[in-house]
MOPAC internal coordinates of N, CA, C and O (Angstrom, degrees):
PM7 1SCF
backbone

  N    0.0000 0     0.00 0     0.00 0    0    0    0
  C    1.4554 1     0.00 0     0.00 0    1    0    0
  C    1.5266 1   109.14 1     0.00 0    2    1    0
  O    1.2310 1   121.31 1   -42.39 1    3    2    1
  N    1.3108 1   115.10 1   137.61 1    3    2    1
  C    1.4544 1   121.08 1   179.97 1    5    3    2
  C    1.5235 1   110.60 1   -93.94 1    6    5    3
  O    1.2310 1   120.44 1   -38.08 1    7    6    5
  N    1.3311 1   116.77 1   141.92 1    7    6    5
  C    1.4741 1   119.41 1   174.69 1    9    7    6
  C    1.5339 1   109.86 1   -60.18 1   10    9    7
  O    1.2310 1   121.38 1   -27.88 1   11   10    9
  N    1.3141 1   114.96 1   152.12 1   11   10    9
  C    1.4673 1   120.71 1  -177.23 1   13   11   10
  C    1.5244 1   108.68 1  -140.12 1   14   13   11
  O    1.2310 1   120.80 1   -30.64 1   15   14   13
  N    1.3093 1   116.07 1   149.36 1   15   14   13
  C    1.4616 1   121.91 1   172.74 1   17   15   14
  C    1.5143 1   107.99 1  -108.96 1   18   17   15
  O    1.2310 1   121.37 1   -35.79 1   19   18   17
  N    1.3111 1   114.99 1   144.21 1   19   18   17
  C    1.4556 1   121.52 1   175.86 1   21   19   18
  C    1.5196 1   106.24 1  -120.17 1   22   21   19
  O    1.2310 1   121.09 1   -53.57 1   23   22   21
  N    1.3266 1   115.52 1   126.43 1   23   22   21
  C    1.4665 1   120.87 1   178.05 1   25   23   22
  C    1.5212 1   107.06 1  -113.10 1   26   25   23
  O    1.2310 1   121.05 1   -60.00 1   27   26   25
  N    1.3303 1   115.59 1   120.00 1   27   26   25
  C    1.4662 1   121.51 1  -175.91 1   29   27   26
  C    1.5169 1   108.89 1  -126.49 1   30   29   27
  O    1.2310 1   120.66 1   -53.55 1   31   30   29
  N    1.3179 1   116.35 1   126.45 1   31   30   29
  C    1.4616 1   121.37 1   177.40 1   33   31   30
  C    1.5236 1   108.79 1  -111.91 1   34   33   31
  O    1.2310 1   121.59 1   -52.21 1   35   34   33
  N    1.3153 1   114.57 1   127.79 1   35   34   33
  C    1.4611 1   123.23 1  -179.48 1   37   35   34
  C    1.5261 1   109.05 1  -114.87 1   38   37   35
  O    1.2310 1   120.70 1   -35.61 1   39   38   37
  N    1.3223 1   116.26 1   144.39 1   39   38   37
  C    1.4670 1   121.02 1   170.73 1   41   39   38
  C    1.5168 1   107.86 1  -121.44 1   42   41   39
  O    1.2310 1   121.19 1   -69.11 1   43   42   41
  N    1.3151 1   115.34 1   110.89 1   43   42   41
  C    1.4669 1   121.58 1  -179.78 1   45   43   42
  C    1.5184 1   110.72 1   -76.57 1   46   45   43
  O    1.2310 1   121.05 1   -26.08 1   47   46   45
  N    1.3162 1   115.59 1   153.92 1   47   46   45
  C    1.4618 1   119.88 1   171.85 1   49   47   46
  C    1.5237 1   107.16 1   -62.84 1   50   49   47
  O    1.2310 1   119.75 1   -42.01 1   51   50   49
  N    1.3442 1   118.08 1   137.99 1   51   50   49
  C    1.4683 1   120.90 1  -175.81 1   53   51   50
  C    1.5299 1   113.90 1   -53.36 1   54   53   51
  O    1.2310 1   120.20 1   140.27 1   55   54   53
  N    1.3297 1   117.21 1   -39.73 1   55   54   53
  C    1.4593 1   119.88 1  -177.33 1   57   55   54
  C    1.5315 1   112.83 1   -70.74 1   58   57   55
  O    1.2310 1   120.35 1   166.80 1   59   58   57
  N    1.3325 1   116.93 1   -13.20 1   59   58   57
  C    1.4588 1   120.01 1  -179.05 1   61   59   58
  C    1.5123 1   114.18 1  -120.64 1   62   61   59
  O    1.2310 1   120.04 1  -162.08 1   63   62   61
  N    1.3251 1   117.53 1    17.92 1   63   62   61
  C    1.4668 1   120.68 1  -174.61 1   65   63   62
  C    1.5207 1   112.62 1   -61.41 1   66   65   63
  O    1.2310 1   119.57 1   138.21 1   67   66   65
  N    1.3205 1   118.43 1   -41.79 1   67   66   65
  C    1.4690 1   119.04 1  -178.01 1   69   67   66
  C    1.5316 1   111.03 1   -69.57 1   70   69   67
  O    1.2310 1   120.11 1   141.81 1   71   70   69
  N    1.3305 1   117.39 1   -38.19 1   71   70   69
  C    1.4669 1   120.55 1   176.70 1   73   71   70
  C    1.5285 1   110.25 1   -66.57 1   74   73   71
  O    1.2310 1   120.34 1   142.52 1   75   74   73
  N    1.3249 1   116.96 1   -37.48 1   75   74   73
  C    1.4599 1   120.00 1   178.10 1   77   75   74
  C    1.5277 1   110.40 1   -67.34 1   78   77   75
  O    1.2310 1   120.23 1   143.11 1   79   78   77
  N    1.3187 1   117.16 1   -36.89 1   79   78   77
  C    1.4685 1   120.51 1   176.65 1   81   79   78
  C    1.5243 1   110.20 1   -60.05 1   82   81   79
  O    1.2310 1   120.27 1   137.87 1   83   82   81
  N    1.3298 1   117.09 1   -42.13 1   83   82   81
  C    1.4650 1   120.68 1   176.91 1   85   83   82
  C    1.5232 1   110.94 1   -62.25 1   86   85   83
  O    1.2310 1   120.49 1   138.11 1   87   86   85
  N    1.3200 1   116.67 1   -41.89 1   87   86   85
  C    1.4661 1   121.24 1   177.71 1   89   87   86
  C    1.5253 1   110.78 1   -61.02 1   90   89   87
  O    1.2310 1   120.42 1   137.22 1   91   90   89
  N    1.3279 1   116.79 1   -42.78 1   91   90   89
  C    1.4651 1   120.44 1   179.45 1   93   91   90
  C    1.5337 1   111.42 1   -64.39 1   94   93   91
  O    1.2310 1   120.22 1   143.88 1   95   94   93
  N    1.3288 1   117.19 1   -36.12 1   95   94   93
  C    1.4697 1   120.27 1   176.24 1   97   95   94
  C    1.5302 1   110.93 1   -65.75 1   98   97   95
  O    1.2310 1   120.60 1   143.44 1   99   98   97
  N    1.3401 1   116.46 1   -36.56 1   99   98   97
  C    1.4707 1   120.23 1   175.83 1  101   99   98
  C    1.5214 1   110.41 1   -64.93 1  102  101   99
  O    1.2310 1   120.44 1   138.01 1  103  102  101
  N    1.3232 1   116.76 1   -41.99 1  103  102  101
  C    1.4672 1   121.34 1   178.02 1  105  103  102
  C    1.5273 1   109.49 1   -61.04 1  106  105  103
  O    1.2310 1   120.74 1   135.44 1  107  106  105
  N    1.3144 1   116.20 1   -44.56 1  107  106  105
  C    1.4676 1   120.57 1   179.99 1  109  107  106
  C    1.5269 1   111.04 1   -58.04 1  110  109  107
  O    1.2310 1   120.41 1   142.40 1  111  110  109
  N    1.3172 1   116.82 1   -37.60 1  111  110  109
  C    1.4628 1   121.04 1  -179.56 1  113  111  110
  C    1.5234 1   112.62 1   -77.05 1  114  113  111
  O    1.2310 1   119.92 1   139.49 1  115  114  113
  N    1.3264 1   117.75 1   -40.51 1  115  114  113
  C    1.4689 1   120.74 1  -172.29 1  117  115  114
  C    1.5263 1   114.86 1   -89.99 1  118  117  115
  O    1.2310 1   119.90 1   149.60 1  119  118  117
  N    1.3197 1   117.80 1   -30.40 1  119  118  117
  C    1.4656 1   120.26 1  -174.22 1  121  119  118
  C    1.5271 1   114.15 1   -59.68 1  122  121  119
  O    1.2310 1   118.58 1   143.31 1  123  122  121
  N    1.3198 1   120.32 1   -36.69 1  123  122  121
  C    1.4640 1   118.50 1   179.91 1  125  123  122
  C    1.5328 1   114.85 1   -59.63 1  126  125  123
  O    1.2310 1   119.74 1   164.75 1  127  126  125
  N    1.3261 1   118.11 1   -15.25 1  127  126  125
  C    1.4651 1   119.91 1   176.60 1  129  127  126
  C    1.5332 1   112.14 1   -84.61 1  130  129  127
  O    1.2310 1   119.85 1   172.41 1  131  130  129
  N    1.3377 1   117.89 1    -7.59 1  131  130  129
  C    1.4727 1   121.06 1   177.91 1  133  131  130
  C    1.5295 1   109.66 1   -69.93 1  134  133  131
  O    1.2310 1   121.17 1   -35.44 1  135  134  133
  N    1.3211 1   115.37 1   144.56 1  135  134  133
  C    1.4567 1   120.82 1  -179.73 1  137  135  134
  C    1.5264 1   110.74 1   -57.04 1  138  137  135
  O    1.2310 1   120.25 1   -58.46 1  139  138  137
  N    1.3113 1   117.13 1   121.54 1  139  138  137
  C    1.4580 1   122.72 1   176.71 1  141  139  138
  C    1.5136 1   115.34 1    91.09 1  142  141  139
  O    1.2310 1   120.05 1   172.09 1  143  142  141
  N    1.3405 1   117.50 1    -7.91 1  143  142  141
  C    1.4655 1   119.41 1   179.70 1  145  143  142
  C    1.5328 1   109.12 1   -81.42 1  146  145  143
  O    1.2310 1   121.25 1   -51.65 1  147  146  145
  N    1.3157 1   115.22 1   128.35 1  147  146  145
  C    1.4677 1   121.14 1  -179.91 1  149  147  146
  C    1.5242 1   112.97 1   -96.43 1  150  149  147
  O    1.2310 1   120.35 1   160.57 1  151  150  149
  N    1.3233 1   116.94 1   -19.43 1  151  150  149
  C    1.4557 1   120.36 1  -179.99 1  153  151  150
  C    1.5134 1   111.92 1   162.12 1  154  153  151
  O    1.2310 1   121.55 1   -12.77 1  155  154  153
  N    1.3285 1   114.63 1   167.23 1  155  154  153
  C    1.4647 1   121.66 1  -176.20 1  157  155  154
  C    1.5226 1   109.23 1  -143.38 1  158  157  155
  O    1.2310 1   120.87 1   -40.53 1  159  158  157
  N    1.3111 1   115.94 1   139.47 1  159  158  157
  C    1.4624 1   121.65 1   170.18 1  161  159  158
  C    1.5210 1   107.10 1  -120.88 1  162  161  159
  O    1.2310 1   120.76 1   -35.59 1  163  162  161
  N    1.3139 1   116.16 1   144.41 1  163  162  161
  C    1.4584 1   122.74 1   179.87 1  165  163  162
  C    1.5143 1   108.97 1  -119.78 1  166  165  163
  O    1.2310 1   120.96 1   -47.61 1  167  166  165
  N    1.3243 1   115.77 1   132.39 1  167  166  165
  C    1.4642 1   121.75 1   178.78 1  169  167  166
  C    1.5172 1   109.12 1  -128.45 1  170  169  167
  O    1.2310 1   121.04 1   -35.25 1  171  170  169
  N    1.3257 1   115.62 1   144.75 1  171  170  169
  C    1.4558 1   122.06 1   173.41 1  173  171  170
  C    1.5166 1   108.45 1  -119.18 1  174  173  171
  O    1.2310 1   120.50 1   -38.79 1  175  174  173
  N    1.3044 1   116.65 1   141.21 1  175  174  173
  C    1.4611 1   120.12 1   179.43 1  177  175  174
  C    1.5169 1   109.47 1   -70.41 1  178  177  175
  O    1.2310 1   120.66 1   -44.76 1  179  178  177
  N    1.3090 1   116.34 1   135.24 1  179  178  177
  C    1.4618 1   120.56 1   179.81 1  181  179  178
  C    1.5272 1   111.89 1   -74.52 1  182  181  179
  O    1.2310 1   120.43 1   159.80 1  183  182  181
  N    1.3237 1   116.78 1   -20.20 1  183  182  181
  C    1.4708 1   120.35 1  -178.10 1  185  183  182
  C    1.5319 1   113.64 1  -104.09 1  186  185  183
  O    1.2310 1   120.24 1   179.88 1  187  186  185
  N    1.3548 1   117.16 1    -0.12 1  187  186  185
  C    1.4579 1   120.00 1  -178.66 1  189  187  186
  C    1.5334 1   108.57 1  -155.27 1  190  189  187
  O    1.2310 1   120.36 1   -74.59 1  191  190  189
  N    1.3147 1   116.91 1   105.41 1  191  190  189
  C    1.4673 1   121.93 1  -175.75 1  193  191  190
  C    1.5216 1   113.44 1   -68.72 1  194  193  191
  O    1.2310 1   119.85 1   174.27 1  195  194  193
  N    1.3247 1   117.89 1    -5.73 1  195  194  193
  C    1.4624 1   121.91 1   179.77 1  197  195  194
  C    1.5318 1   112.66 1   -92.41 1  198  197  195
  O    1.2310 1   119.77 1   170.19 1  199  198  197
  N    1.3294 1   118.05 1    -9.81 1  199  198  197
  C    1.4670 1   121.40 1  -172.99 1  201  199  198
  C    1.5212 1   110.67 1  -106.69 1  202  201  199
  O    1.2310 1   121.49 1   -51.25 1  203  202  201
  N    1.3366 1   114.75 1   128.75 1  203  202  201
  C    1.4608 1   123.26 1  -178.37 1  205  203  202
  C    1.5216 1   109.20 1  -130.61 1  206  205  203
  O    1.2310 1   120.67 1   -36.20 1  207  206  205
  N    1.3139 1   116.32 1   143.80 1  207  206  205
  C    1.4554 1   120.92 1   177.34 1  209  207  206
  C    1.5261 1   109.10 1  -127.76 1  210  209  207
  O    1.2310 1   121.30 1   -50.56 1  211  210  209
  N    1.3314 1   115.11 1   129.44 1  211  210  209
  C    1.4556 1   122.07 1   172.68 1  213  211  210
  C    1.5198 1   108.14 1  -103.13 1  214  213  211
  O    1.2310 1   120.59 1   -45.74 1  215  214  213
  N    1.3104 1   116.48 1   134.26 1  215  214  213
  C    1.4600 1   122.01 1   171.42 1  217  215  214
  C    1.5262 1   105.13 1  -116.35 1  218  217  215
  O    1.2310 1   121.35 1   -70.58 1  219  218  217
  N    1.3118 1   115.03 1   109.42 1  219  218  217
  C    1.4588 1   121.72 1  -175.56 1  221  219  218
  C    1.5224 1   109.68 1  -108.26 1  222  221  219
  O    1.2310 1   120.51 1   -38.54 1  223  222  221
  N    1.3077 1   116.63 1   141.46 1  223  222  221
  C    1.4585 1   122.55 1   176.32 1  225  223  222
  C    1.5295 1   107.92 1  -112.17 1  226  225  223
  O    1.2310 1   120.68 1   -54.11 1  227  226  225
  N    1.3351 1   116.31 1   125.89 1  227  226  225
  C    1.4621 1   122.61 1  -176.58 1  229  227  226
  C    1.5216 1   110.73 1  -126.07 1  230  229  227
  O    1.2310 1   121.00 1   -27.44 1  231  230  229
  N    1.3140 1   115.69 1   152.56 1  231  230  229
  C    1.4644 1   120.67 1   177.08 1  233  231  230
  C    1.5208 1   110.87 1   -62.84 1  234  233  231
  O    1.2310 1   120.60 1   147.63 1  235  234  233
  N    1.3443 1   116.45 1   -32.37 1  235  234  233
  C    1.4661 1   121.02 1   179.53 1  237  235  234
  C    1.5219 1   109.28 1  -161.59 1  238  237  235
  O    1.2310 1   121.36 1   -16.23 1  239  238  237
  N    1.3112 1   115.00 1   163.77 1  239  238  237
  C    1.4597 1   120.74 1   176.17 1  241  239  238
  C    1.5243 1   109.86 1   -63.60 1  242  241  239
  O    1.2310 1   120.00 1   143.64 1  243  242  241
  N    1.3279 1   117.61 1   -36.36 1  243  242  241
  C    1.4680 1   120.30 1  -179.52 1  245  243  242
  C    1.5342 1   111.39 1   -66.53 1  246  245  243
  O    1.2310 1   119.49 1   146.23 1  247  246  245
  N    1.3311 1   118.58 1   -33.77 1  247  246  245
  C    1.4648 1   120.32 1   175.04 1  249  247  246
  C    1.5353 1   109.84 1   -62.53 1  250  249  247
  O    1.2310 1   120.48 1   135.79 1  251  250  249
  N    1.3236 1   116.68 1   -44.21 1  251  250  249
  C    1.4645 1   119.39 1   179.78 1  253  251  250
  C    1.5231 1   110.75 1   -64.79 1  254  253  251
  O    1.2310 1   120.49 1   135.54 1  255  254  253
  N    1.3292 1   116.67 1   -44.46 1  255  254  253
  C    1.4561 1   120.08 1  -178.92 1  257  255  254
  C    1.5324 1   111.58 1   -62.86 1  258  257  255
  O    1.2310 1   120.16 1   143.70 1  259  258  257
  N    1.3296 1   117.31 1   -36.30 1  259  258  257
  C    1.4632 1   120.62 1   177.00 1  261  259  258
  C    1.5285 1   109.93 1   -65.98 1  262  261  259
  O    1.2310 1   120.54 1   141.08 1  263  262  261
  N    1.3237 1   116.58 1   -38.92 1  263  262  261
  C    1.4718 1   120.49 1   177.82 1  265  263  262
  C    1.5296 1   110.34 1   -63.17 1  266  265  263
  O    1.2310 1   120.22 1   134.84 1  267  266  265
  N    1.3124 1   117.19 1   -45.16 1  267  266  265
  C    1.4724 1   121.18 1   179.60 1  269  267  266
  C    1.5253 1   110.48 1   -63.61 1  270  269  267
  O    1.2310 1   120.07 1   136.87 1  271  270  269
  N    1.3229 1   117.48 1   -43.13 1  271  270  269
  C    1.4668 1   120.75 1   178.43 1  273  271  270
  C    1.5228 1   110.80 1   -58.75 1  274  273  271
  O    1.2310 1   120.53 1   140.13 1  275  274  273
  N    1.3156 1   116.60 1   -39.87 1  275  274  273
  C    1.4626 1   121.32 1   178.25 1  277  275  274
  C    1.5302 1   110.83 1   -66.23 1  278  277  275
  O    1.2310 1   120.44 1   138.20 1  279  278  277
  N    1.3368 1   116.77 1   -41.80 1  279  278  277
  C    1.4655 1   120.90 1   178.93 1  281  279  278
  C    1.5253 1   111.11 1   -64.45 1  282  281  279
  O    1.2310 1   120.39 1   141.23 1  283  282  281
  N    1.3240 1   116.87 1   -38.77 1  283  282  281
  C    1.4703 1   120.78 1   177.96 1  285  283  282
  C    1.5257 1   109.70 1   -66.87 1  286  285  283
  O    1.2310 1   120.03 1   133.68 1  287  286  285
  N    1.3288 1   117.54 1   -46.32 1  287  286  285
  C    1.4643 1   122.12 1  -178.05 1  289  287  286
  C    1.5246 1   112.20 1   -62.46 1  290  289  287
  O    1.2310 1   120.27 1   145.27 1  291  290  289
  N    1.3293 1   117.09 1   -34.73 1  291  290  289
  C    1.4656 1   120.92 1  -178.22 1  293  291  290
  C    1.5245 1   113.45 1   -80.69 1  294  293  291
  O    1.2310 1   120.21 1   165.98 1  295  294  293
  N    1.3261 1   117.20 1   -14.02 1  295  294  293
  C    1.4626 1   121.13 1  -176.41 1  297  295  294
  C    1.5216 1   113.09 1    91.02 1  298  297  295
  O    1.2310 1   120.16 1   174.96 1  299  298  297
  N    1.3305 1   117.29 1    -5.04 1  299  298  297
  C    1.4671 1   120.65 1  -179.24 1  301  299  298
  C    1.5199 1   111.25 1   -63.25 1  302  301  299
  O    1.2310 1   120.45 1   142.54 1  303  302  301
  N    1.3319 1   116.75 1   -37.46 1  303  302  301
  C    1.4652 1   119.28 1  -179.35 1  305  303  302
  C    1.5203 1   110.68 1   -65.94 1  306  305  303
  O    1.2310 1   119.58 1   138.07 1  307  306  305
  N    1.3369 1   118.41 1   -41.93 1  307  306  305
  C    1.4647 1   121.22 1   179.35 1  309  307  306
  C    1.5276 1   111.07 1   -62.03 1  310  309  307
  O    1.2310 1   120.31 1   141.21 1  311  310  309
  N    1.3304 1   117.02 1   -38.79 1  311  310  309
  C    1.4660 1   120.67 1   178.63 1  313  311  310
  C    1.5202 1   110.34 1   -63.48 1  314  313  311
  O    1.2310 1   120.22 1   138.97 1  315  314  313
  N    1.3283 1   117.19 1   -41.03 1  315  314  313
  C    1.4625 1   121.28 1   178.52 1  317  315  314
  C    1.5333 1   109.98 1   -68.19 1  318  317  315
  O    1.2310 1   120.46 1   133.39 1  319  318  317
  N    1.3307 1   116.72 1   -46.61 1  319  318  317
  C    1.4687 1   121.38 1  -177.32 1  321  319  318
  C    1.5240 1   112.19 1   -60.53 1  322  321  319
  O    1.2310 1   119.98 1   149.49 1  323  322  321
  N    1.3127 1   117.64 1   -30.51 1  323  322  321
  C    1.4689 1   121.04 1  -179.78 1  325  323  322
  C    1.5246 1   111.73 1   -65.40 1  326  325  323
  O    1.2310 1   120.10 1   160.50 1  327  326  325
  N    1.3166 1   117.42 1   -19.50 1  327  326  325
  C    1.4629 1   122.02 1  -179.03 1  329  327  326
  C    1.5310 1   112.81 1   -91.98 1  330  329  327
  O    1.2310 1   120.20 1  -179.28 1  331  330  329
  N    1.3325 1   117.23 1     0.72 1  331  330  329
  C    1.4636 1   121.62 1  -174.64 1  333  331  330
  C    1.5188 1   113.04 1   -97.24 1  334  333  331
  O    1.2310 1   121.34 1   -32.97 1  335  334  333
  N    1.3270 1   115.05 1   147.03 1  335  334  333
  C    1.4590 1   121.84 1   175.86 1  337  335  334
  C    1.5255 1   111.06 1   -79.30 1  338  337  335
  O    1.2310 1   120.43 1   154.21 1  339  338  337
  N    1.3393 1   116.78 1   -25.79 1  339  338  337
  C    1.4627 1   122.17 1  -179.97 1  341  339  338
  C    1.5300 1   108.11 1  -156.78 1  342  341  339
  O    1.2310 1   120.69 1    -9.19 1  343  342  341
  N    1.3012 1   116.29 1   170.81 1  343  342  341
  C    1.4637 1   120.88 1  -179.92 1  345  343  342
  C    1.5249 1   110.19 1   -63.70 1  346  345  343
  O    1.2310 1   119.93 1   -37.45 1  347  346  345
  N    1.3295 1   117.74 1   142.55 1  347  346  345
  C    1.4663 1   119.67 1   177.58 1  349  347  346
  C    1.5233 1   110.62 1   -68.31 1  350  349  347
  O    1.2310 1   121.34 1   -23.69 1  351  350  349
  N    1.3138 1   115.04 1   156.31 1  351  350  349
  C    1.4686 1   121.53 1   176.84 1  353  351  350
  C    1.5247 1   106.59 1  -112.68 1  354  353  351
  O    1.2310 1   120.44 1   -52.05 1  355  354  353
  N    1.3436 1   116.77 1   127.95 1  355  354  353
  C    1.4482 1   119.35 1  -177.63 1  357  355  354
  C    1.5165 1   111.25 1  -140.32 1  358  357  355
  O    1.2310 1   121.66 1   -20.45 1  359  358  357
  N    1.3368 1   114.44 1   159.55 1  359  358  357
  C    1.4626 1   120.40 1   176.15 1  361  359  358
  C    1.5169 1   109.56 1  -155.11 1  362  361  359
  O    1.2310 1   121.16 1   -26.60 1  363  362  361
  N    1.3228 1   115.38 1   153.40 1  363  362  361
  C    1.4485 1   122.07 1   172.72 1  365  363  362
  C    1.5133 1   107.91 1   -93.98 1  366  365  363
  O    1.2310 1   120.76 1   -45.27 1  367  366  365
  N    1.3272 1   116.15 1   134.73 1  367  366  365
  C    1.4742 1   121.64 1  -177.39 1  369  367  366
  C    1.5079 1   109.84 1  -135.58 1  370  369  367
  O    1.2310 1   120.92 1   -33.34 1  371  370  369
  N    1.3238 1   115.84 1   146.66 1  371  370  369
  C    1.4623 1   122.31 1   173.68 1  373  371  370
  C    1.5141 1   109.23 1  -113.85 1  374  373  371
  O    1.2310 1   120.75 1   -35.47 1  375  374  373
  N    1.3124 1   116.18 1   144.53 1  375  374  373
  C    1.4577 1   120.37 1   176.35 1  377  375  374
  C    1.5278 1   108.35 1   -67.81 1  378  377  375
  O    1.2310 1   120.64 1   -38.23 1  379  378  377
  N    1.3103 1   116.38 1   141.77 1  379  378  377
  C    1.4657 1   120.80 1   178.52 1  381  379  378
  C    1.5105 1   110.90 1  -104.86 1  382  381  379
  O    1.2310 1   120.10 1   180.00 1  383  382  381

């Protein structure tokens, strides 16, 4: 299995942007303990305080998909999604 990066951009509801930023910082701290996660970087847009991007490094796409399935099953994903202005945009990327 080849390592994979996942780039996910979230747009928080304006009234909850600071709370969402705190949530993203918690994700940055806790996600590296997930099975197969190699690391996480968190970015905030300088021109829009509601937009956040996670760049996650995983051992494989299947490790990431298993993590997401677990988050959906536990209800954690629904709690996060409720704070968003729109659906997140994500993609799998490989280093060139």
